[in-house]
N, C-alpha and C positions, 0 to 999 in steps of 0.2 A: 390390465391392472398391474401397477407397479408394486414393489415390495412394501412400500409404506402403506399403500391402500389395503394390503392384505393383513398387515400387522395392527393397523389402527383399531379395528373392531375388537381385538383381543386386549388392548391396553388402554382403551379410551377412558376407563375409570381412574387412571393415574392422574390425569389433569385436574379433575375436581378435588382429589385428595391433596395435591400440591397447593391448590388455591386455598383450601381450608387450613392447611398447615401454615401457610404464609399469614393468613388472617390471625390465627391463634398466637403467632409470634410477634405480631405487630404491636406497636406502642398503643395504638387506638384500642385494640381488644383488651390489652392488659389494664389500661385505665378504666375502660367501661366495665370490665369484669369486677374490678375492685370496688367500683361504685355500687354495682349490683349487690355484692356481698354485704357492704355496709348498709345499704337500704334494707335488705332482708333482715339482718340482725336487729336493726332499729325497729322494724315493724313487728318483729316477734318478741323482742325482749324489753321494749319500752312501752309503758302503759299509754295507749292512744288517748286516754282521757287527760293525761298530764303532759304528754310530749307530742308535738306536732311536727312531722317531718316534711320539709320542703326540699325538693331535689332539683339539681341542675339549674341554678339561678344565675343569670347573667345580667348585671346591672351597670348602668353608666357610671364611670369613676375615673378620676385622675386623667382626664383628657382622652380616655379610651373606654375600656370596659373591664369589669371584674367578674370572672366566672367562679362561682362557688359550688363545690360538689354537693354539699348537704348543709342545710340549716335546720336545727332542731330548736323550736320555740317552746318554752315552758315557763311556769311561774318561778322556776328556780334559775332562770336566766336564758340567754340565747346562746346556743352552742354552734360554732362555725367549724365544720368538719372538713378537713383536707385529707384525701386518700392517696397513698403511694403503693403501687404494686411492684415490689422489688425482691429479688433473690440476693444471696451472697451476704457479705459483711457490710454493715452500714456504719460509717464514721461521720461524726458531726459534733458541732459545738453550737450552743445557742447564739453566740455572737458572730459566727462565721457566715459569710455571704453564700458560700457553697459548701455542700457536703459531698462525701465520696462513697460510691458503691464499688466494692472489691469483689470481683468474680475470678477465682483462680489467680492467674497472673496478670489479669487486665483490670483496669479501674477507669471510672469516669466520674466527673463532677456533675452535680445537679443542684439546682437552686435550693437554698435552705428553705424547707417547707414552713418553718415557723415564721420566717420573714415574709414569705408569700401570703400566709394566712393572716399575718398581722395587718396587711393591707386590706384584706377582705373584712376583717373585724372592724378596722377603722372606718371603712366605707359604710358598713351597717350602722355603726355608732352615729355617723353624721346623718345618714338617711332617716334614722328613727329618732334622732335627738336624745339618745340614751346616755347615761353615765357609763364610762368604760368598765366599771366593776360589774356591770350587769351582762357583759358578754364574755364568752369563754372560747379560746382558740384550742382546737383539738386536732392532732395529726395522727392518722391511723396508717400503719404499715401492714400490708398483707403480702402474700406470695412467698413466705419462707425466709425473708431476710432476717438477719440477726444483728442487733446493736452491739458494736464493739467499743463504744464509748458511752459514758453515762448520759442518760437522757432525762429531761424533766418529766414530771408526772403526766403532762398533757400530750406527750409523744408516746404512743402505745402500739402494741401489736393488735391484731384484729379483735380479740376478745376483750382487751383492756379498756377500750374506749367507752363501752357501755358501763363498766364499773366506775370509770372516771366521771361520767355524766351523772350517774346515780349518787355519787359521793357528794354532789352539791345539793344540799337539802334546805338551805336558807331560802325562804320566799323573797324574791327580788322584784317580781312584776305582778301587778294586779291582773285579774281576769280581763279587764278592759284593755290593758296594755298588751297582753298576749294577743287578743283578737285584732287590735290595731296593727301590731307587727305583722301578723299573717296577712291582713288586708293590704298593707303597704308593699309587701313582697309580691303579692299577686298583681297589684296595680302598677308597681314601678319596674318590674322585671322586663327585660327585653324578651320578645317572643323567641323561643328556641327554634333555630333554623340553621341550615348550612351556612347562610350568609352571616348570621350572628357569630357562629363558631369561627368562621374564617377571619372575620374582623378581630375577634378576640385573640386568635393565634398570632395574627400580624402584630397586634399591639404588644403581646407578650414577647415576641421575638425581638422587636425593636427595643424593648426595655432591657432584655437580657444582653443585648449586644453591648450595652454600656456598662455592664456589670463586670467588675474585676473578680478574679478567682484566686484568692490568696492560698498559699500552700497549706494543706490540712495537717498541721503539726500534730494534732491529736491522733490522726490515723498513723502517721509515721512512728509515733511513740508506741502504739499498740503493736504495730507490725514488728518493731524491734524486739518487744517483749516476747512475741510469739516465736520469732526466729531463735531467740536465746533458749 
């Protein structure tokens, strides 16, 4: 028996821990965990008689597919919810194509979630044949990130998105329209699968490859103010 064979029984448990740690740090886990938190809060804090939660919807759109984290259907409109699990400082502007996440001395750009969700909302508008004022785009940040630039009311932290949804009290859809929307999402959605997810990721990557990333002037302005 060599030295490795004698040590392995003592430290075999380290390998599973490393695997679990890698999973927790992965983008897949962060995204999935964020979606779970949003699902749970919607289930607990929104009246199921008035709000109908539909999760993980992938529908054909724009020559590819559009994956939507959460759709909440109600008489007060249809809420299209995009989740972002991020730490650090978040810089962004409604009109910028990309926003910035600042972590200590490092930063990276990510697609403007409002623009991404706008495509989702437009897709649903076309699929259901609804007027645009009956659909609402909502972006939810979880994970401890902090906005360092002014955000519109539909970009919120985890607890804020429920308040934003409940703030819409005007009845916009009939009971029949609500049921029809739920039925169409069920009938028209692509079946959730590894293949569906892979095709969607491929489509997103090809779309983002053509996306320019202008300098985030708002981030630079705030950083200057902090340094002063």
